[in-house]
N, C-alpha and C positions, 0 to 999 in steps of 0.2 A: 617535233616535241622532245626527243632524245637529245638534241643539240641544245635545246633551252636548259633541260635538266643538268647536263654537262657544264654548260656555261654558268649557273647558279652554284653548282659545287666548286668550280675552279675560283669564282669570285669569293665565295665563303673561305676556302683555304687560303686565299690572298689576303684576306682581313685578319685571319687568326695570325698568319706569320706576321703581318705588319703590327698587330697588336703585342705580340710577344716581342718583337724587337723593341718596340716603343717602351714597353715595361722594362725591359732588360736594360736598354740605355738610361732610363730614368732611375733604376736602381743602381746602375753602375755610376752614374753622376752623383747621386746621394752618398754613395759609399767612398767615392774619390773625395768628395768635400769633406767629409768627415775626417778621413785619414789626413787630409791636408791641414784641417783646424787642429788636429792631435799634434801634428808635427809643428804646426805654429805655436801652440801652446808650450810644447817642449822646448822650443828655440827661445822663446821668451823668458821661460824660467831659467834655463841656462844662462842667458844673457845678463838676467837681472842678478844671479849669484855671481858670474865672472866680473860684471861691472862694479859690484859692490866692493871689490878690493881695490884700495887706493892706487893709483897708478905712480910710477917713480917722477919725481920732481925734476925732469929733464925735458929738453925740447922733443917735440913729436917726431922731428927728423934724425933723432939720434939713434945710435945702435940698441942703448939701453931701453929705449922706448919700443923699438921693433921687436927686441927679445920679450917685451912684456906682452905685446899684441900676437905673437907667433902662437903660442899655447891656446889662446882664446879662439883664433881663426881654426886651428887644428880640430877644436872641439865641436865647431860649428860645422866644419866640412864632414867630420865623421858622423855627426847626427842625421845629415842628408845623403850620406854615402849609400848608393844602391837603392835608393827610393825614388819613385816615380814621381816627376815634377819637384824633387827635392830642392834644387838649386833655384829654381822659380820661386818656391815658398820662401826659401832662405832669403832670397833678394827682397821680394816684397815685404818680408817681415821687418828686415833691417830699415828699409826706407819708411815704413810706417812708423818705427820706433824713432826715426830721427826726427819725425815731424812734432812729437811729444816731448821731446828733451832739448837742452840747450846747453851752452856752455862746454865744459870739459867733457860731460858725457857725450855730447853730440860729436866732439873731435874723436874720441874713442871710435864711435860707430863709423864715422867716415873713414877712418883707417882701416877699420875691419872690413868694411864694404869693399875698399879698393884692394885690401890683401887678398880677399876671395876671389878677385879676379873679375868682379861685376863690373867695375868702371871701364874696363878694357873691353868686355863684351858690350856694353852700351856704346862705347865709341865705334866699334866695329859695325854695330847695327845703323849708324848714321849713314852708311853707304848702301844700304838696303833698297832695292828697287820698289819695295812696297812702302808707300807713304805713311801708313799708320805704324809700321814698325819704327820709322824713322821718328814719328812723332811721339811714341812709347819710350824710345831710347832717350829723346831730349827731355821728357818728364822725369825720368829716373835721374839724369845728371843734374836737372834743376833742383830735385830735393837734396842729393848728395853734395852738390856745390864744389866739385873740385876745380880749384883754379887752373889745373893743368888743362882742363876741358874748354876754357874759354876761347880759344882760337878756332877748334872745330866747331864751336856754337856759333860763332860768328860767320863761318863759312855757310852755315844752314840758313842765315838769313837771305841768301840768294837762291834758296830752294824753289822749285817750279810750284809746289803746292802752299797754298796760302795758309792752311792749318799748320803746317810744318814751320813756316816763317813765324807765325804768332807764338807757337810755343818756344820757338828758338829765341824770340825776343823776350818773353818772359823770363827764361832760363839766364840769358845774358845779364839782364838788369837785376835778377836775384842774386846772381853770383858775383857779378862785378860792381854793381852799385851804380849810383848817378854818374861816376866817372866814365862810363862806357856810352852815355847818350851821344855824344859827338860822334863816335866811331859807329854807333848803330845807325844813326840818320843819315851818314853818309854812304853806309853800305847798302841801305835799302834804296832800291831804284825809284820807289815812290811809295810813301807811306800812305796806308788806308786809314780811314777815319778811326778804326777801333785800335789800331797800333798807335795812332797819335794819342788817343784818349788815354790808353794805358800808360805811355811815357808822362804824358802832363799829370796823371793822377800820381804817378810816383814821384814827380817833382813838387807837387802840393804836398805830399806827406813829408817830404824831406825838408821843404822849406827853402831858405835862402842859401842852404848848403850846395843847391845844384847851380845857383847863379853864375858862379865862375865857369862852369862848363857849358852854359847856356850863352853868354854874352859873345863869344867868338864866332857862333853860329850866325849872327847878325851879318857877318861880312863874308858869308858864304857865296858862292857862284850862283847856286840853285835857288830859286825862288821860294820853293816850298819848303827848303830848310829854313829860311829867313821868315817864312810865315809861320812855321812851327815854333821858332825861337820867340817871335811876337806873342803868340798864344801864350805860351808858358810863362812869360814875363807877366802877363796879364792875370793868368790863373793864379800865381802865387803873391799878387798885388804888391810888386816890387815898386814903390813909390820912389825909392832912392835912384832908380833907374829910368825915371820917365824921360830924361832927357835924351835917351839913346833911341826911344820910341818914337818921338815927336818928328824927327827928320822923315820918318817913313811916310807921313801924312802928304809929302810933297812928291812921292813917287809916282811914275807914269804906269805902274802896275797896279791895276785894281785890286787884285787878290792881297797886295801888300797893304795898300791903303785901308781894305776892309779889315785886315788883321790888326793893323795898328790902331783904327778906330775901336774894335773890339777890346784891346787891351787897355786901351784908355779908359774905356768905360768900366772895365773890370778894377783898374786902380782907382777910379773915381777921385781924382786930385783936380783941385781948381786951377792948377798950373795949366793944364791942357785946354782950358775953356776957350783961350785967346785963339790958339791955333786951330781948333775945331771950327770956330766961328768963321775962319775964311773959307772952309769947305761948305759951309751951309749956304752961301750965296753964289756958288758956282754955277754953271750952266748944265750940271749934270744931276739930273733927278735921283738917280740911284745912290750917288755919293752923298746927296743931301739927305735922303732919307736914312743911310746909314750913320750921318753925322747927329741926327736927331735922336736916334738910339743912344748913342754915346752920351749926349747931353742929358738925357732922361736918367742914366744911370749916374751920372756926376752929380746932377741937381744943383741947387743954389739959385740964388737970386739972378746971377749972370746967366745961367742956363735959362731961366724963365723969360728973361728980357729976350734973348736970342731967338728962342722958340715962339715967342709973341710976334716977333718981326716976321719971321717964315709963314705966318698965316697969311700973308699978304703976297706970296709968291704966285708965279702965273701958272705953275704947274698944280693941278689938283692932287696928285700922289703926293708931293712935298707938303702941300696944305694939310693932307689927311694925316701924314707921319707926324707933323708938328702938333696939330691938334690931339692926336692920340698921346704924344709924349707929354703934352701939357697937363692932359686929364690925369694921367698916371702920377706925374708929379704932385699934383693936388691931391690925389688920393693917398699917396705917402705922407703928405703933410698932415692929412686928416688923422692917420694911424700914429704919427709921431707926436702930436700934440693935444690929442682929445682922449676923452674918457670912453670906455666901452659903450656907455649909453648914447654918447654923442656919435659914436660910429655906427650904431644901428640907426638912430635918427637918420644920418647921412645916407646909408643904404636904402632907408624906406622912401627918402625923398628922390633919390635917383631912380629907385623902381618905378614910383608914381610918375616922375617925369617921363620915363621911357615908355609906359604904357599910354600916356597922354599923347605923346608924340605919334604913337601908333594909330 
């Protein structure tokens, strides 16, 4: 009985100690967050006042510009001197400020960020053994966009951690632009689907500006780089370069033929129909099915004629793919040439036929 009472008292005291520690930790965290927010507000106010003064009309690399930046940097460092987490708050505030401004104001912030030593600190963190520290350092460099950091960021594309590689990819493209694409795809040992999607999306946003950097990749030794280049040309609908895509239909590599068919389907030019027709009657059901998908995207009377002929193919999968492609082409014709009431009637008829078939 005595042992039980002692055990209960000990458990009660342990709970009290833990409760006090939790309350103290929570109070300390709230107090620290409030101090950090107050420091952040002070930094923002000081930055707004200092940046309101017009800069000298000289190049940012000149001595006069550095003399203009130095007092601002001294004020920033004085604000955080001796404060817990002061430099961390200043770095985060400068990075956040950069995301909301552009033009000359952003250039000044970038110089302040570098002069405070944060860029050197971020470059040192790239060698950290902890992967999330490397990823955070890359994010900081991505926002500040220092051109001097391009080579170290490119080196991080060979990192063992996939998250770090993805962050490095974003940073290199945001800092160097589409001209970095050839260098990136050659450094990456093998592009993941997410990495390829991000690069292709950037190419779609930049349009034909990226074509001059993509075309040389079609002659690369690696098939995955050729496939990426074909996908990119298709994604940006580069009709002018359809002639460089067509030869890949005769490749002995299935992945290149698939990529070429996908690109031609996205470009949707009648010029490719004749070359795709040659694939439709090969003895390879997989290629034939891929060819039907490309013809469905291209459309037109010639595509309908080819797909109709494929309905007599000996392979059931090919016949099914051709039938499906023809049905979707007819559905597109209904949408393109009919009124809303006619479309509704078409759907009702199809629904009725489907229930009747069942």
